Residue frames as qw, qx, qy, qz and C-alpha x, y, z in Angstrom:
[[0.744, 0.583, 0.262, -0.196, 13.44, 204.55, 81.45],
 [0.595, -0.231, 0.524, 0.563, 15.90, 203.47, 78.73],
 [0.011, 0.263, -0.481, -0.836, 16.35, 204.41, 75.10],
 [0.626, 0.251, -0.018, -0.738, 13.36, 204.57, 72.77],
 [0.740, 0.040, 0.659, -0.125, 11.74, 201.28, 71.89],
 [0.035, 0.247, -0.761, -0.599, 12.70, 199.65, 68.61],
 [0.675, 0.189, 0.145, -0.699, 9.42, 199.00, 66.80],
 [0.719, 0.330, -0.535, -0.296, 10.56, 195.97, 64.80],
 [0.232, 0.320, -0.876, 0.275, 12.47, 193.83, 67.32],
 [0.451, -0.045, 0.646, -0.614, 9.54, 193.26, 69.72],
 [0.803, 0.303, -0.002, -0.513, 7.36, 191.94, 66.90],
 [0.605, 0.452, -0.653, -0.058, 10.11, 189.72, 65.49],
 [0.007, 0.294, -0.852, 0.433, 10.91, 188.36, 68.95],
 [0.598, 0.055, 0.485, -0.636, 7.26, 187.68, 69.82],
 [0.816, 0.365, -0.208, -0.397, 6.55, 185.94, 66.52],
 [0.456, 0.443, -0.764, 0.108, 9.72, 183.85, 66.95],
 [0.170, -0.200, 0.813, -0.521, 8.81, 182.81, 70.51],
 [0.675, 0.172, 0.380, -0.609, 5.11, 182.16, 70.01],
 [0.119, 0.323, -0.833, -0.433, 5.69, 180.54, 66.59],
 [0.739, 0.104, 0.313, -0.587, 2.14, 179.17, 66.03],
 [0.706, 0.407, -0.511, -0.275, 3.40, 176.92, 63.21],
 [0.221, 0.325, -0.878, 0.273, 5.31, 174.83, 65.74],
 [0.373, 0.014, 0.690, -0.620, 2.10, 174.30, 67.75],
 [0.638, 0.207, -0.334, -0.662, 0.04, 173.18, 64.75],
 [0.507, 0.079, -0.857, -0.054, 0.82, 169.45, 65.33],
 [0.015, -0.109, -0.773, 0.625, -0.33, 169.79, 68.97],
 [0.456, 0.211, 0.124, -0.856, -3.53, 171.53, 67.85],
 [0.631, 0.168, -0.586, -0.479, -4.31, 168.80, 65.32],
 [0.379, 0.036, -0.902, 0.206, -3.59, 166.04, 67.83],
 [0.061, 0.149, 0.671, -0.724, -5.62, 167.51, 70.69],
 [0.473, 0.321, 0.158, -0.805, -8.64, 168.50, 68.58],
 [0.157, 0.131, -0.868, -0.453, -8.93, 165.39, 66.39],
 [0.070, -0.390, -0.915, 0.073, -12.12, 164.32, 68.20],
 [0.096, 0.442, 0.297, -0.841, -13.65, 167.80, 68.14],
 [0.432, 0.705, 0.558, 0.064, -16.57, 168.94, 66.02],
 [0.408, 0.497, 0.189, 0.742, -16.01, 171.85, 63.63],
 [0.275, -0.857, -0.156, -0.406, -17.77, 174.19, 66.06],
 [0.754, -0.624, 0.017, 0.205, -15.56, 173.07, 68.96],
 [0.724, 0.066, 0.165, 0.667, -12.46, 173.47, 66.83],
 [0.176, 0.693, 0.189, 0.673, -13.46, 177.01, 65.79],
 [0.503, -0.839, -0.092, -0.187, -14.14, 177.89, 69.43],
 [0.821, -0.374, 0.072, 0.425, -10.71, 176.57, 70.42],
 [0.539, 0.379, 0.178, 0.731, -9.06, 178.68, 67.70],
 [0.094, -0.814, -0.154, -0.552, -10.83, 181.84, 68.87],
 [0.669, -0.742, -0.035, -0.032, -10.11, 181.24, 72.56],
 [0.817, -0.148, 0.085, 0.551, -6.43, 180.40, 71.98],
 [0.388, 0.514, 0.158, 0.748, -5.90, 183.52, 69.88],
 [0.289, -0.833, -0.120, -0.457, -7.72, 185.76, 72.37],
 [0.792, -0.590, -0.030, 0.158, -5.86, 184.26, 75.35],
 [0.720, 0.089, 0.072, 0.684, -2.49, 184.85, 73.65],
 [0.115, 0.685, 0.131, 0.707, -3.48, 188.50, 73.14],
 [0.557, -0.789, -0.119, -0.231, -4.52, 188.85, 76.80],
 [0.837, -0.341, -0.021, 0.427, -1.18, 187.46, 78.06],
 [0.533, 0.270, 0.115, 0.794, 0.78, 189.92, 75.89],
 [0.103, -0.744, -0.199, -0.630, -1.47, 192.92, 76.66],
 [0.669, -0.731, -0.120, -0.054, -1.45, 192.34, 80.44],
 [0.795, -0.184, 0.011, 0.578, 2.35, 191.86, 80.41],
 [0.364, 0.457, 0.150, 0.798, 2.79, 195.13, 78.51],
 [0.253, -0.734, -0.166, -0.608, 0.47, 197.14, 80.76],
 [0.688, -0.683, 0.050, -0.240, 1.18, 195.65, 84.19],
 [0.902, 0.101, -0.256, 0.334, 4.55, 193.91, 83.92],
 [0.347, 0.481, -0.320, 0.739, 6.69, 196.86, 85.01],
 [0.490, -0.592, 0.138, -0.625, 4.40, 197.58, 87.98],
 [0.956, -0.264, -0.114, -0.052, 4.87, 193.99, 89.15],
 [0.723, 0.266, -0.294, 0.565, 8.66, 194.32, 88.87],
 [0.012, -0.579, 0.245, -0.777, 8.50, 197.54, 90.89],
 [0.747, -0.503, -0.019, -0.434, 6.30, 195.87, 93.51],
 [0.964, -0.192, -0.075, 0.167, 8.85, 193.08, 94.01],
 [0.305, -0.869, 0.302, 0.246, 11.79, 195.49, 93.88],
 [0.787, 0.060, 0.460, 0.407, 13.36, 193.90, 90.78],
 [0.003, 0.663, -0.271, -0.698, 15.47, 196.17, 88.57],
 [0.763, 0.582, 0.027, -0.281, 14.85, 196.08, 84.83],
 [0.253, 0.690, -0.675, -0.065, 18.57, 195.40, 84.27],
 [0.339, -0.235, 0.888, -0.203, 18.41, 192.22, 86.36],
 [0.709, 0.368, 0.478, -0.366, 15.19, 191.26, 84.62],
 [0.571, 0.704, -0.308, -0.289, 16.83, 191.77, 81.22],
 [0.060, 0.509, -0.858, 0.012, 19.67, 189.41, 82.11],
 [0.448, 0.029, 0.841, -0.301, 17.29, 186.80, 83.51],
 [0.671, 0.548, 0.272, -0.418, 14.80, 187.27, 80.67],
 [0.421, 0.696, -0.513, -0.275, 17.56, 187.15, 78.07],
 [0.131, -0.326, 0.934, -0.069, 18.84, 183.90, 79.56],
 [0.580, 0.276, 0.669, -0.373, 15.29, 182.51, 79.42],
 [0.618, 0.677, -0.069, -0.393, 15.02, 183.55, 75.76],
 [0.194, 0.602, -0.760, -0.150, 18.36, 181.91, 75.02],
 [0.347, -0.076, 0.915, -0.192, 17.17, 178.65, 76.62],
 [0.642, 0.499, 0.412, -0.411, 13.96, 178.87, 74.58],
 [0.478, 0.715, -0.374, -0.347, 15.96, 179.43, 71.39],
 [0.045, -0.409, 0.911, 0.040, 18.07, 176.35, 72.12],
 [0.531, 0.219, 0.761, -0.303, 14.86, 174.36, 72.49],
 [0.609, 0.677, 0.102, -0.399, 13.68, 175.71, 69.12],
 [0.233, 0.660, -0.668, -0.254, 17.00, 174.83, 67.48],
 [0.174, -0.109, 0.977, -0.053, 16.13, 171.26, 68.49],
 [0.318, -0.190, -0.655, -0.658, 12.78, 171.71, 66.69],
 [0.262, -0.491, -0.786, 0.270, 10.75, 171.99, 69.89],
 [0.097, -0.860, -0.323, -0.383, 8.26, 174.79, 70.75],
 [0.226, 0.527, -0.376, 0.728, 9.96, 177.64, 72.67],
 [0.423, -0.436, 0.328, -0.723, 7.52, 177.60, 75.57],
 [0.872, -0.127, -0.373, -0.292, 6.74, 173.87, 75.70],
 [0.031, -0.458, 0.785, -0.416, 7.59, 172.28, 79.03],
 [0.839, -0.137, 0.089, -0.519, 4.82, 169.69, 79.14],
 [0.184, -0.359, 0.915, -0.015, 5.82, 166.19, 80.24],
 [0.244, -0.069, -0.907, -0.337, 4.31, 162.84, 79.25],
 [0.055, -0.428, -0.816, 0.384, 1.81, 162.84, 82.13],
 [0.175, 0.516, 0.166, -0.822, 0.58, 166.33, 81.21],
 [0.265, 0.222, -0.628, -0.697, 0.21, 165.34, 77.57],
 [0.204, -0.228, -0.947, -0.094, -1.86, 162.30, 78.51],
 [0.017, 0.500, 0.612, -0.612, -4.00, 164.37, 80.87],
 [0.231, 0.432, -0.153, -0.858, -4.65, 166.84, 78.05],
 [0.250, 0.035, -0.834, -0.491, -5.61, 164.03, 75.68],
 [0.124, -0.405, -0.882, 0.208, -8.15, 162.74, 78.22],
 [0.071, 0.526, 0.307, -0.790, -9.43, 166.29, 78.75],
 [0.252, 0.316, -0.443, -0.800, -9.84, 166.81, 75.01],
 [0.213, -0.104, -0.930, -0.281, -11.51, 163.42, 74.50],
 [0.062, -0.506, -0.766, 0.392, -14.12, 164.42, 77.08],
 [0.156, 0.763, 0.462, 0.424, -14.89, 167.56, 75.11],
 [0.386, -0.801, -0.173, 0.423, -13.30, 169.94, 77.62],
 [0.350, 0.929, -0.078, 0.093, -11.66, 173.12, 76.37],
 [0.806, -0.224, 0.082, 0.542, -7.90, 172.97, 75.89],
 [0.367, 0.828, 0.140, 0.401, -7.71, 176.47, 74.37],
 [0.211, -0.914, 0.245, -0.246, -6.18, 178.22, 77.40],
 [0.348, -0.550, 0.756, -0.073, -4.33, 175.30, 79.00],
 [0.627, -0.461, 0.236, 0.582, -2.22, 173.89, 77.44],
 [0.586, 0.595, 0.343, 0.430, -2.51, 175.51, 73.98],
 [0.080, 0.929, -0.024, 0.360, -2.08, 179.13, 75.07],
 [0.212, -0.715, 0.575, -0.337, -0.23, 178.49, 78.31],
 [0.378, -0.714, 0.310, 0.501, 2.39, 177.05, 78.18],
 [0.721, 0.244, 0.510, 0.400, 2.62, 176.02, 74.50],
 [0.363, 0.779, 0.254, 0.443, 2.05, 179.41, 72.83],
 [0.000, -0.789, 0.220, -0.573, 2.87, 181.90, 75.58],
 [0.817, -0.413, -0.328, 0.231, 4.75, 181.53, 78.84],
 [0.524, -0.709, -0.007, 0.472, 7.66, 182.98, 80.83],
 [0.495, -0.049, 0.384, 0.778, 9.77, 183.78, 77.75],
 [0.098, 0.645, 0.516, 0.555, 6.90, 185.65, 76.08],
 [0.364, -0.882, -0.297, 0.036, 6.05, 187.59, 79.25],
 [0.588, -0.498, 0.114, 0.627, 9.72, 188.49, 79.82],
 [0.405, 0.236, 0.444, 0.764, 10.06, 189.78, 76.27],
 [0.058, -0.786, -0.456, -0.414, 7.00, 192.02, 76.51],
 [0.486, -0.827, -0.171, 0.226, 8.04, 193.47, 79.88],
 [0.595, -0.282, 0.227, 0.717, 11.58, 194.19, 78.67],
 [0.252, 0.349, 0.450, 0.782, 10.32, 196.07, 75.62],
 [0.233, -0.844, -0.453, -0.166, 7.59, 197.83, 77.63],
 [0.531, -0.647, -0.073, 0.542, 10.39, 199.40, 79.68],
 [0.406, -0.060, 0.367, 0.835, 11.77, 200.95, 76.48],
 [0.069, 0.695, 0.582, 0.415, 8.43, 202.55, 75.60],
 [0.236, -0.128, -0.248, 0.931, 8.78, 206.27, 76.32],
 [0.352, 0.027, -0.101, -0.930, 5.37, 207.26, 74.97],
 [0.633, 0.146, 0.569, -0.504, 1.84, 205.89, 75.29],
 [0.740, 0.509, -0.179, -0.402, 1.68, 205.23, 71.56],
 [0.311, 0.482, -0.819, 0.012, 4.74, 202.96, 71.81],
 [0.315, -0.067, 0.848, -0.420, 3.03, 201.00, 74.57],
 [0.703, 0.384, 0.240, -0.548, -0.09, 200.87, 72.40],
 [0.563, 0.544, -0.562, -0.267, 2.03, 199.48, 69.55],
 [0.021, 0.305, -0.928, 0.212, 3.33, 196.76, 71.88],
 [0.529, 0.194, 0.653, -0.505, -0.24, 195.84, 72.84],
 [0.662, 0.540, -0.127, -0.504, -1.09, 195.96, 69.13],
 [0.285, 0.451, -0.837, -0.124, 1.58, 193.35, 68.50],
 [0.359, 0.007, 0.856, -0.372, -0.51, 191.13, 70.75],
 [0.677, 0.484, 0.213, -0.512, -3.28, 191.50, 68.17],
 [0.480, 0.601, -0.573, -0.284, -0.84, 190.52, 65.40],
 [0.020, -0.278, 0.949, -0.148, 0.24, 187.42, 67.34],
 [0.529, 0.220, 0.653, -0.495, -3.41, 186.54, 68.02],
 [0.673, 0.566, -0.079, -0.469, -4.27, 186.85, 64.31],
 [0.327, 0.525, -0.776, -0.127, -1.23, 184.76, 63.35],
 [0.245, -0.106, 0.910, -0.317, -2.30, 182.12, 65.87],
 [0.634, 0.382, 0.419, -0.527, -5.89, 182.10, 64.60],
 [0.591, 0.609, -0.362, -0.386, -4.69, 181.81, 61.00],
 [0.158, 0.429, -0.889, 0.011, -2.24, 178.99, 61.74],
 [0.340, 0.046, 0.861, -0.376, -4.78, 176.97, 63.73],
 [0.644, 0.475, 0.218, -0.558, -7.61, 177.59, 61.23],
 [0.677, 0.588, -0.384, -0.218, -5.38, 176.32, 58.43],
 [0.525, -0.531, 0.661, -0.076, -3.76, 173.60, 60.56],
 [0.846, 0.160, 0.508, 0.021, -4.59, 170.69, 58.25],
 [0.645, 0.754, 0.009, 0.126, -3.44, 172.40, 55.00],
 [0.048, -0.865, 0.484, -0.119, -0.27, 173.66, 56.73],
 [0.676, -0.358, 0.643, -0.041, 0.51, 170.17, 58.01],
 [0.844, 0.385, 0.366, 0.072, 0.00, 168.73, 54.50],
 [0.482, 0.855, -0.105, 0.162, 2.09, 171.36, 52.69],
 [0.039, -0.810, 0.538, -0.232, 4.97, 171.81, 55.14],
 [0.876, -0.038, -0.476, 0.068, 4.91, 168.41, 56.82],
 [0.730, -0.645, -0.070, 0.213, 6.85, 167.69, 60.00],
 [0.699, 0.009, 0.120, 0.705, 10.17, 168.43, 58.29],
 [0.177, 0.628, 0.226, 0.724, 9.03, 171.83, 57.01],
 [0.473, -0.828, -0.159, -0.255, 7.66, 172.85, 60.40],
 [0.804, -0.435, -0.007, 0.405, 10.91, 171.74, 62.07],
 [0.551, 0.266, 0.149, 0.777, 12.98, 173.82, 59.63],
 [0.093, -0.763, -0.201, -0.608, 10.83, 176.90, 60.29],
 [0.674, -0.728, -0.126, -0.009, 11.12, 176.37, 64.04],
 [0.778, -0.203, 0.043, 0.593, 14.93, 176.11, 63.83],
 [0.335, 0.496, 0.175, 0.782, 15.15, 179.30, 61.76],
 [0.358, -0.815, -0.165, -0.425, 13.02, 181.13, 64.33],
 [0.808, -0.532, -0.087, 0.236, 15.25, 179.71, 67.06],
 [0.658, 0.124, 0.058, 0.740, 18.36, 181.10, 65.39],
 [0.025, 0.666, 0.150, 0.730, 16.80, 184.57, 65.19],
 [0.610, -0.742, -0.166, -0.224, 15.65, 184.35, 68.80],
 [0.826, -0.267, -0.113, 0.484, 19.14, 183.33, 69.99],
 [0.418, 0.335, 0.044, 0.843, 20.65, 186.49, 68.46],
 [0.272, -0.701, -0.161, -0.640, 17.96, 188.69, 70.03],
 [0.786, -0.570, -0.236, 0.043, 18.42, 186.95, 73.40],
 [0.705, -0.059, -0.107, 0.698, 22.16, 187.74, 73.44],
 [0.133, 0.509, 0.110, 0.843, 21.35, 191.37, 72.64],
 [0.534, -0.710, -0.218, -0.404, 18.87, 191.62, 75.52],
 [0.834, -0.422, -0.177, 0.309, 21.35, 190.03, 77.96],
 [0.567, 0.181, -0.025, 0.803, 24.17, 192.32, 76.79],
 [0.121, -0.664, -0.145, -0.724, 21.95, 195.37, 77.35],
 [0.704, -0.664, -0.176, -0.178, 21.11, 194.23, 80.88],
 [0.827, -0.220, -0.112, 0.505, 24.72, 193.38, 81.74],
 [0.369, 0.437, 0.035, 0.820, 25.81, 196.79, 80.44],
 [0.350, -0.728, -0.095, -0.581, 23.42, 198.46, 82.90],
 [0.838, -0.533, -0.111, 0.035, 24.47, 196.26, 85.84],
 [0.699, -0.377, 0.205, 0.572, 28.18, 196.59, 85.07],
 [0.304, 0.925, 0.031, -0.226, 28.75, 199.93, 83.25],
 [0.279, -0.647, 0.600, 0.378, 32.42, 199.09, 82.73],
 [0.587, 0.173, 0.755, 0.236, 31.34, 196.44, 80.21],
 [0.418, 0.846, 0.330, -0.033, 29.70, 199.14, 78.06],
 [0.044, -0.906, 0.327, 0.266, 32.93, 201.15, 78.09],
 [0.488, -0.308, 0.753, 0.315, 34.95, 198.10, 77.03],
 [0.562, 0.493, 0.650, 0.138, 32.49, 197.47, 74.17]]
């Protein structure tokens, strides 16, 4: 177990990665043929699913690493690299977790037009939460030395879920006020913050794998 968990960085990192504002255009596009009731259901399911991903990662992530024999230091380096790649995507005004191709987008459009739920796939996974989100939660869960710190981390899942629900519920007003340019600027700012945090996570992991680096620093 490493040093005590910083209570602010996990929240900042999660909000930067999930960044519901960046997913608002996708939500509007996919739900344009939905009734108000279907749209509200999609909002609730997306928010709840995002919470579940974060909570499960916080509570079971370290056990999975132990099962596969992966050290937290190695996971920090790999996870930090993943966060850095996500931040570069955000600096190009793209969602951190978005890896959907043209075929997947078209399939989702057909799915939505038929009235099928798109709340979990693709809105929650991979657009809102994905490997970068899971890596972040697991890395900070390792720093939790007390149950209340782990509970705080799970609580941040509630914060992310509420932020997601708010952003999606106000999708049309947000799109009108911020516009594509405003959303892109916000995404790039979040990407810059995430890049700095990613370097910090990687440096921590490298310091554990190669102690001599910590002495040099």
